[in-house]
N, C-alpha and C positions, 0 to 999 in steps of 0.2 A: 359304355360307349358302343355305338352302332358300328359294326364293320363297314357300313356304308359311308360312315364319316372318315375313316382312315383307309380309303380304297386305293387301289393300285395307281390311278391317276394323281392322287394326291401325294404318295409316296415317291413316285418318279419325279414330280415337280420339286419335292423337297431336297432330293438328292442332287439336283442340278439348278443351282441359283446362280443366274448370270451377274456378273460384276461384284462377286463375294470377295471382295478385299477393300481394304482402306485405301483412300486417295492420300498421297503424300501432301499435297498442297491445296486443299480444296478451298472454293471460294466460300463455302459455308458448310457446317455439320449440324445435325440434329438427331437426337436420340428419343426412342420411344418404349416404354415399358408397360407391360399389362400387369396390373396389381392383381389380378386373378391367378395368374398361372406364373408369373416372373419371366415371360418371353420378353425378349427386348431386340430391338433393331437400332442400329446406329448407321445414318446415312450421311455421306460426304457428296457434295456436289461441285462441280465446275459448270458455270453457264457461258453461252455464247453472248455475243454482242446485242442481241435481242432478247436476253433474258430466259432463253430456252436450255433446257437441260443438255449439256454437251458431253459430260462425264459424270459416271455415277460409281460410288463405291459403297458396299455394303458390309456391316459386320452384323451377322443375323445369328441370334442365340434363342431359338424359339422352338416350339412344339412343331410336329409336322405340318400342321394347318398354317402357322405362321410362316414356316419355310417356304410352303408351296404357294402361299399368297405372296411372299416377297420374290419368289421366281417369276411369277406371271407379271406382277408389277415391273419388275427389272427388264423384262423381255420386251416391253412396250413404252418404257419411259422416256427414253432418249428422244428429244425434240419437243417434249411437253414443257409448258409453264407451270408456274406455282398455282395459278388459278386452275388450270387443266388438272393438276394433281389433287388439289383439294376438292374439286368438284367430284372427281373419280372416288375419292374417299367417302365423300357424302352420299354418293349415289349407292356405293358399297354398303354403307351403314344402313340405308333405307332398304335395300334390297334384302340384306340379311335379317332385318327386323320383321319384314313382311312375308308371312307364310304362304302368301298367295302371290309372291313376287314374280312368279313365271320361271320355267326352267332355263332360258337363255338370255341373261341380262346383256344388253347391248352396249353398256357404257364402257366396257373394257374386254379385250379378247380372253376367252377361257375362263371367266368367273363362273360358269355354270358348275364347275366341278366342286362348287362350296354349297350347292343347293341342300345337301343333307345337314350342313351346319346351320341351317336356319333354326332347326329344333333344338339348338345348343347355345342359347345366348351367352353362356359363360365363356364360349370359344370366340365369339364375335371379336373382342377387343385384340386377341392375337392375330386375326385374319387383317385386322385394319392397321396393324402397327406399320408395316412398310409404306403403306400410302400416306399415313400421317407424317411419318419422319421425313419422307421426301419432300412432301408438300411444305412441310415446316422449313427445311433446309433451303428450298428454294426461295421461300419467301424471305428469308434471312439474307439473301443475296441482293434484294431490292433491284433485280435486274441488271446486276452489275457483271460484267464478263471477267474472266481470269485476267490477273494483272492489274485490276482496279485498285485504287487506294481506299475504296470501300470494304475491301476484304475483311470478313469477320474471323474471329478465333475459332478454332477447331474446339469442339466441345464433345464431351462423352454424353452430355444430355440425360434426359430422364432422370 
């Protein structure tokens, strides 16, 4: 592996994941696991009355790249909808797959730190885990806020 892949910025992000705890009573939960490396992320969410992410809880058991991605995602996810999170994941997937994707992606703050990872397709799934887990958990809420009768059961997923 290239030292550029696991650089100081990646390692700093990996060591400081916001919302790195499970929620006691989430509106929904979802888990994702990378079949390549075994990394996994479980996301618990609570949404507001407009279906936007109000509270986030994460259980991240991933490599440094997966942890760093979870940190960037969590730092900017509050207030986002399921559609916005799914779209961010789609943009991230496309950007990672395109070696000419540009140095500074504009779909999510800070993602340029993963530019070197574009050369390592086997690492892409772990970078996508947190975005996919949160998008799935938000989609499971069907836009229902905390306290609704549509609350879904907590799932370890994946």
